[in-house]
N, C-alpha and C positions, 0 to 999 in steps of 0.2 A: 348656232355654231358652237363648237367646243374647241378649247385651246388647253393644252396641258404642258406641264413641266415635271421632270423627274430628276431628283438628286439621289445618286446611288452611293452606297457604301459609306454612310455617315457613321462616325465612330461614337455611336450612342445606342443604347438598347431601344427597341421599338416600343417597349412598355412606357418608358419615360417620354418618348416622342408623341405617343398617342394621347397623352394627357393634354398636350397643347393643340394637337391637330383637331381634336374634338371640339375645341372652343370656336374654331373659325368655320366649321362646316355649315353651309346654308347662308352665310353672311355675304353681303356685297363685298367685292374685292377691296375697295377702298377702306371700308369699315374693318375688314379683317386685318388689313395692314396696320390700322390704328390700334387695334386690340393687341396685336403681336408686339407693337412698339413699347407697350407698357408692361408686358409680362416679363418678370425678372428671371428668365431661365435661358440656359444655353440652347435648349431645343427650340425656343421661340425665335431666336436669331436665325437658326438654320431654316425653319419653316418660312420665316419672312423672306429670306433669300430666295427660296424656291418660289414663293408667291410673286415676288418681284420679277423673277425670270419668266413666269407664266404670263404676267402682264406685258413684259417686253416681247414675248412670242406673239401675243395678240396684236400689238402694234406693228410688228414686222410683217405679220400675215396681212394685215389691213393695207399696208403700203405696197406689198409685192404680189398679192394674189387677187385677181379680179373678183372671184366669188366671195371674198371676205370683205369687200368694200363697204357693205352695209353693217359691218360689225361695229358696235358702239362700245368702246372700252370703258366708258363710265358706268355702263349698266351691267357689267359682268358680275356674276355671282359665283361663289365657291360651290360648285355642284358636288364635288367629291374631293376629300382630303384623306389620304391614307398614309400610314406608317407601317411598312411590312418588314419582316425580318430578312436579313441578308446573311451572308456567310459568317460564321463565328470563328474567330481566331482562338486556337486552343494552346494554352501555355501551362507550364507546370512549375510549382514552387516546392522546394525541398521541405520535407517534414521529418518527424522524429523517426529514428531507427532505419534511416536509409530509404524511407518511402517518399512518395511525391503526391502532392495534392493538385487537382486541376484548377486552372483559372480560365474562365470563359470570357473573352473580350468580344462582346456582341456588337453587331453592326446593323443598320437598317436602311431602307430605301424610302424616300419621301416622294409621294405623287400628289400633285394638285391639279384638278380639272376645273376650268372656268367655263361657264356657259352664259349665254345671253337669253336663254329661254326661261 
């Protein structure tokens, strides 16, 4: 069985987020949460929040859906962890001689898929 959680439009570039997301891929969910707790980055806190949401989704499915009763939340593994680009906010800053320079404020989506297989 697979359970997933998605956090959309996080105000951080996907490139920075991917450095943390790659560290937890393939780990058991509890171990991944422990790894994220000691990583001193903003992206680690956001990924940990998404992982916690995925675990809560698994608990909720286990209690409310009959076909998920056999789901063991202790044996869940991070099957897939992605950081994909989202819409970029485009801003401009004044430059010399009346011109303008672009500023790209990047966003990303975090997707975590847990599986017991």
